[in-house]
C-alpha positions as CSV (number, residue, x, y, z in Angstrom):
1,M,169.4,57.7,-11.1
2,P,165.9,59.1,-10.2
3,E,165.2,62.9,-10.6
4,L,164.5,65.3,-7.8
5,A,161.0,66.8,-7.6
6,P,160.8,69.4,-10.4
7,H,159.8,72.4,-8.1
8,I,163.1,72.1,-6.2
9,A,165.0,73.7,-9.1
10,S,162.8,76.8,-8.7
11,V,164.0,77.5,-5.1
12,P,166.3,80.5,-5.4
13,P,169.8,80.2,-3.8
14,S,170.7,82.7,-1.0
15,G,172.9,85.5,-2.4
16,I,173.9,86.3,1.2
17,R,175.1,82.7,1.8
18,H,177.1,82.8,-1.4
19,I,179.1,85.8,-0.2
20,L,179.6,84.2,3.2
21,E,180.8,80.9,1.9
22,L,183.2,82.7,-0.5
23,S,184.6,84.8,2.4
24,F,185.4,81.6,4.4
25,A,188.0,80.7,1.7
26,L,189.8,84.1,2.0
27,D,192.1,85.6,4.6
28,D,191.7,89.0,6.4
29,V,188.1,89.5,5.5
30,L,186.0,92.2,7.2
31,S,182.7,90.3,7.5
32,L,179.7,92.6,7.4
33,S,177.4,90.5,5.3
34,V,175.5,88.4,7.9
35,G,173.5,89.3,11.0
36,E,175.7,87.6,13.5
37,P,175.6,89.4,16.9
38,D,179.1,90.3,18.1
39,V,178.1,90.6,21.8
40,P,178.7,87.7,24.2
41,V,175.9,85.5,25.5
42,A,175.0,86.5,29.1
43,P,176.5,84.1,31.6
44,H,173.2,83.2,33.2
45,I,171.9,81.9,29.8
46,T,174.9,79.7,29.0
47,R,174.9,78.4,32.6
48,A,171.3,77.2,32.3
49,A,172.2,75.1,29.2
50,I,175.3,73.7,30.9
51,E,173.3,72.7,33.9
52,A,170.6,71.0,31.8
53,W,173.4,68.9,30.1
54,E,174.8,68.1,33.5
55,R,171.4,66.9,34.7
56,N,171.3,64.7,31.6
57,E,168.1,66.4,30.4
58,T,168.6,65.0,26.9
59,D,165.3,63.0,26.4
60,Y,162.5,63.9,24.0
61,G,160.4,66.9,25.1
62,P,156.9,67.9,24.2
63,N,156.2,68.9,20.6
64,G,155.4,72.4,21.6
65,G,158.3,73.0,23.9
66,I,159.0,72.4,27.6
67,A,156.3,73.8,29.9
68,P,158.6,76.4,31.7
69,L,159.6,77.9,28.3
70,R,156.1,78.1,26.9
71,A,154.9,79.7,30.1
72,A,157.8,82.2,30.0
73,I,156.9,83.1,26.4
74,V,153.2,83.6,27.3
75,D,154.3,86.1,30.0
76,K,156.7,87.8,27.7
77,L,154.1,88.3,25.0
78,K,151.7,89.9,27.5
79,R,154.4,92.1,29.0
80,D,156.3,93.2,26.0
81,N,154.0,92.7,23.0
82,A,150.5,93.4,24.4
83,V,149.5,90.0,23.1
84,S,147.4,87.7,25.4
85,V,147.5,84.0,24.4
86,D,147.2,80.7,26.0
87,T,150.1,78.1,26.2
88,E,148.6,76.1,23.3
89,Q,149.2,79.0,20.9
90,V,152.9,79.0,21.6
91,W,155.2,76.5,19.7
92,V,158.9,76.4,20.2
93,T,160.8,76.0,16.9
94,V,164.3,75.5,15.5
95,G,164.9,79.2,15.3
96,A,162.6,81.7,13.4
97,T,163.5,79.9,10.2
98,Q,161.4,76.8,11.1
99,A,158.6,79.0,12.5
100,L,158.4,80.8,9.2
101,Y,158.3,77.6,7.3
102,Q,155.8,76.0,9.6
103,A,153.4,78.9,9.3
104,M,153.7,78.9,5.5
105,T,153.2,75.1,5.5
106,L,149.9,75.6,7.4
107,T,148.6,78.3,5.1
108,L,149.8,77.7,1.6
109,A,149.0,74.9,-0.9
110,A,150.6,74.3,-4.3
111,G,149.7,77.1,-6.6
112,D,148.6,79.5,-3.9
113,E,150.1,83.0,-3.9
114,V,151.9,84.8,-1.1
115,L,152.6,88.5,-0.9
116,I,156.2,89.0,0.0
117,P,158.0,92.3,0.7
118,D,160.7,93.4,-1.8
119,P,163.3,93.9,-0.5
120,G,162.6,91.2,2.0
121,Y,164.3,88.4,3.9
122,T,165.5,85.7,1.4
123,T,163.8,82.8,3.2
124,F,160.3,84.1,2.5
125,S,160.6,83.4,-1.2
126,M,162.7,80.2,-0.7
127,N,160.0,78.8,1.5
128,A,157.2,79.6,-0.9
129,R,159.0,77.8,-3.7
130,M,159.7,74.8,-1.5
131,L,156.0,74.5,-0.9
132,Q,155.2,75.0,-4.6
133,A,153.5,78.3,-3.8
134,V,153.9,81.4,-5.9
135,P,155.7,84.5,-4.5
136,T,154.1,87.8,-5.4
137,Y,156.3,90.8,-4.5
138,Y,155.1,94.1,-3.1
139,S,157.7,96.9,-3.3
140,L,159.2,98.9,-0.5
141,R,160.6,101.9,-2.4
142,P,162.5,105.0,-1.4
143,E,159.9,107.3,-2.8
144,N,157.3,105.7,-0.4
145,G,159.6,105.8,2.6
146,F,160.3,102.1,2.2
147,L,156.7,101.4,3.4
148,P,154.1,99.3,1.7
149,D,152.0,100.9,-1.0
150,L,148.4,99.9,-0.3
151,A,147.3,100.7,-3.8
152,E,150.0,98.3,-5.2
153,L,148.9,95.6,-2.8
154,H,145.3,95.9,-4.0
155,R,146.5,95.6,-7.6
156,L,148.6,92.5,-6.8
157,V,146.1,90.5,-4.8
158,S,144.3,87.7,-6.7
159,P,141.8,85.0,-6.0
160,R,144.8,82.7,-5.4
161,T,146.4,84.9,-2.8
162,R,146.3,83.3,0.7
163,V,149.0,85.0,2.8
164,L,150.5,88.5,3.4
165,I,154.0,88.5,4.9
166,V,154.9,91.6,7.0
167,N,158.4,92.1,8.5
168,S,158.9,94.9,11.0
169,P,161.5,95.7,12.0
170,S,162.6,94.9,8.5
171,N,165.5,92.7,7.4
172,P,167.3,94.1,5.3
173,L,165.9,97.7,5.5
174,G,165.7,98.4,9.2
175,T,162.3,100.1,8.7
176,V,159.8,99.9,11.5
177,F,156.2,100.1,10.4
178,P,154.2,102.6,12.4
179,R,150.9,101.4,14.0
180,P,148.7,103.1,11.4
181,V,150.5,101.2,8.6
182,L,150.0,97.9,10.4
183,E,146.4,98.7,10.9
184,Q,146.0,99.4,7.2
185,L,147.7,96.1,6.3
186,L,145.4,94.2,8.7
187,E,142.3,95.9,7.1
188,F,143.7,94.9,3.7
189,A,144.0,91.3,4.9
190,R,140.5,91.3,6.2
191,E,139.1,92.7,3.0
192,H,140.7,89.9,1.0
193,D,140.4,87.2,3.7
194,L,144.2,86.6,4.0
195,W,146.3,85.1,6.6
196,V,149.0,87.4,7.9
197,L,152.5,86.2,8.8
198,S,154.3,88.7,11.0
199,D,158.1,88.3,11.3
200,E,159.1,90.2,14.4
201,V,162.6,88.7,15.0
202,Y,164.2,92.2,15.6
203,E,161.5,93.4,18.0
204,Y,163.9,94.6,20.7
205,F,166.2,96.6,18.4
206,T,164.5,99.9,17.5
207,Y,165.8,103.4,17.5
208,G,163.2,106.1,18.2
209,E,160.3,104.2,16.8
210,P,158.3,101.7,19.0
211,H,157.8,98.2,17.9
212,V,154.1,97.2,17.6
213,S,153.2,93.5,17.3
214,M,150.5,92.8,14.6
215,A,148.8,90.2,16.8
216,S,148.1,93.0,19.3
217,L,145.9,94.6,16.6
218,D,144.3,91.4,15.4
219,T,140.6,91.2,16.0
220,D,139.7,88.1,14.0
221,D,142.5,85.6,14.5
222,R,144.3,85.8,11.2
223,V,147.9,86.6,12.4
224,F,150.7,84.1,12.8
225,S,153.6,85.7,14.7
226,V,157.3,84.6,14.4
227,F,159.8,85.4,17.1
228,S,163.4,84.3,17.8
229,L,165.9,84.4,20.6
230,S,168.8,84.3,18.1
231,K,169.3,88.1,17.6
232,T,167.9,89.3,20.9
233,Y,170.2,87.2,23.1
234,A,173.1,86.4,20.6
235,L,172.0,82.8,20.4
236,T,172.1,82.3,16.7
237,G,173.6,78.8,17.0
238,A,171.3,77.6,19.7
239,R,168.4,77.7,17.3
240,V,165.4,78.6,19.5
241,G,162.5,80.5,18.1
242,Y,158.8,80.3,18.5
243,L,155.6,80.5,16.4
244,V,152.5,82.1,17.9
245,T,149.3,80.8,16.2
246,P,145.7,81.9,16.2
247,P,143.7,79.9,18.7
248,G,142.3,76.5,18.0
249,L,145.2,75.0,16.1
250,A,146.8,72.9,18.9
251,P,145.9,69.4,17.5
252,T,147.1,70.4,14.0
253,M,150.3,71.9,15.4
254,R,151.2,68.8,17.4
255,T,151.0,66.8,14.2
256,V,153.0,69.2,12.0
257,Q,155.7,69.7,14.8
258,E,156.1,65.9,15.1
259,A,156.4,65.6,11.3
260,A,158.9,68.4,11.0
261,I,161.2,68.3,14.1
262,S,159.5,66.3,16.9
263,C,160.9,68.8,19.4
264,V,163.7,71.4,20.0
265,S,166.9,70.5,21.9
266,T,166.0,70.5,25.6
267,P,169.3,72.1,27.0
268,E,168.8,75.0,24.5
269,Q,165.2,75.4,25.7
270,H,166.5,75.8,29.3
271,A,168.9,78.5,28.0
272,A,165.8,80.2,26.5
273,V,163.9,80.1,29.8
274,A,166.9,81.7,31.5
275,A,167.1,84.3,28.8
276,L,163.4,85.3,29.1
277,I,163.0,85.3,32.8
278,G,166.4,86.5,33.8
279,S,168.1,89.9,33.7
280,Q,167.5,91.8,30.4
281,D,170.6,94.0,30.8
282,C,172.3,92.1,28.0
283,V,169.5,93.1,25.6
284,E,169.7,96.7,26.5
285,D,173.5,96.6,26.3
286,A,173.3,95.1,22.8
287,R,170.8,97.7,21.7
288,L,173.0,100.5,22.9
289,H,176.0,99.0,21.2
290,Y,174.3,98.7,17.9
291,G,172.9,102.2,18.3
292,D,176.4,103.6,18.9
293,N,177.7,101.7,15.9
294,L,174.8,103.1,13.8
295,R,175.6,106.7,14.8
296,Q,179.2,106.5,14.0
297,A,178.6,104.6,10.7
298,L,176.1,107.2,9.6
299,A,178.6,110.0,10.4
300,L,181.2,108.3,8.2
301,L,178.7,107.7,5.3
302,D,177.7,111.4,5.4
303,E,181.3,112.4,5.4
304,R,181.9,110.2,2.3
305,G,178.8,111.3,0.5
306,L,177.2,107.8,0.4
307,R,173.4,107.6,0.2
308,Y,171.6,105.3,2.7
309,L,168.4,104.6,4.5
310,E,168.6,105.5,8.2
311,P,167.2,102.5,10.0
312,R,164.7,102.7,12.8
313,G,165.2,99.1,13.8
314,A,167.1,95.8,13.4
315,F,170.9,96.2,13.0
316,Y,171.6,96.7,9.4
317,L,172.4,99.6,7.1
318,W,170.9,99.8,3.6
319,I,173.4,101.7,1.4
320,D,173.1,102.9,-2.2
321,L,176.0,101.6,-4.3
322,S,174.3,102.0,-7.7
323,H,177.1,104.4,-8.7
324,A,179.6,101.5,-8.5
325,A,177.5,98.4,-9.1
326,G,177.0,98.9,-12.8
327,G,173.5,97.3,-12.7
328,D,174.6,94.1,-11.2
329,V,175.2,94.6,-7.4
330,A,175.6,90.8,-6.8
331,D,178.6,90.7,-9.2
332,W,180.0,93.9,-7.7
333,A,179.7,92.5,-4.2
334,E,181.7,89.4,-5.2
335,R,184.4,91.4,-6.9
336,F,184.5,93.8,-3.9
337,L,185.1,90.9,-1.6
338,L,187.9,89.4,-3.7
339,T,189.7,92.7,-4.2
340,D,189.0,94.7,-1.0
341,R,188.3,91.9,1.4
342,V,185.0,93.2,2.7
343,A,182.0,91.0,2.7
344,V,178.6,92.8,2.2
345,A,175.2,91.4,1.3
346,P,174.1,92.5,-2.2
347,G,170.7,94.1,-2.2
348,R,169.5,92.0,-5.1
349,A,169.6,89.0,-2.8
350,F,166.6,90.5,-1.1
351,G,164.6,91.1,-4.2
352,R,164.5,92.9,-7.5
353,T,163.9,96.3,-5.8
354,G,167.3,95.8,-4.0
355,E,169.3,96.2,-7.1
356,G,172.1,98.8,-6.6
357,W,171.9,98.6,-2.8
358,I,173.9,96.6,-0.2
359,R,173.1,95.5,3.3
360,V,175.8,96.0,5.9
361,S,175.5,94.5,9.4
362,L,176.0,96.8,12.4
363,A,176.4,93.9,14.7
364,S,180.2,94.1,14.4
365,D,183.3,95.4,16.1
366,L,183.1,99.1,15.6
367,A,186.7,99.4,14.2
368,Q,186.0,96.6,11.7
369,L,182.6,98.2,10.7
370,L,184.1,101.6,10.1
371,E,187.1,100.2,8.1
372,G,184.7,98.3,5.9
373,L,182.7,101.4,5.2
374,R,185.8,103.4,4.4
375,R,186.6,100.8,1.7
376,L,183.3,101.4,-0.1
377,P,183.7,103.4,-3.3
378,A,182.4,106.9,-2.8
379,P,180.1,108.4,-5.5
380,P,181.6,110.9,-8.0
381,A,181.9,114.4,-6.6
382,D,179.3,115.8,-9.1
383,A,176.8,113.0,-8.4
């Protein structure tokens, strides 16, 4: 039989998905490995989708999204992100996943290099390899407050570098980059004439640190911004996100959207309209729920002597299990799942710098979350 394209073999598998798939085959698992909101979808959102189905709104829609949704996104960006765009800069996508891939497709050619945070969301490097681009990893380390090191970025950039990926609030770390850090990253991008891809999926979930959109600081049209309704409104299965482009790309975007997806499901887009223009109480309720889970989880980790990064955003905990992982946290996480029936994401799945750490989702029933944390091995008393 014919062979697959050679570069496909270089696409790394998801270490998170491996744990998740393994957990499906087991009973009585405490699932803390994936970012699946445990809050219900607000009734006005589900009702909008149901009514669209009942009206038989199942025909093809515009490549960029239905007009009411694009208009609602333009209003939301101005209101919540201090970003002023026109409708032709907003493109509705199949979740943030397609938005990320679309932006990287537009900016990376085979052999180009892309600067990716490490630890960072797994899809960043997977997308790069799918496009035959080269991931170059910049470290987010404890000694630097898990923030980018500008000196390291300047060492890593090369004539082949085309894109800088920034993720704030961060998945998996929960760090929120302060405005001065974002300004420094944009200045770095200007100096080296790079595109910036800003992943802002967790924009509404911050704790004591305001979220700043990179596009609000952009003065020369180099920022692509990625957003999603999945986490904000507990709509992970509806698959509605959006990509905000620099101006002037509408003809190109119509072409690439048609080639990739044609359009997003119309009933789900109506749900997204209802989410954006309706009551936001569900978002605030979710933020308070995750914040309460966080406070109680941190108290338990302190009691047990486990080291962690206190998140300022998203809904994850980054916990140091190096005392138990034996230098291979992915192998440890699998054994921990099989023996203790707790699914956690191994930090190594997010990059080399994640070795020894795990990511735990706070978007969970509180009792299940705390029980899962109690089963984590505590460090030796003299550690």
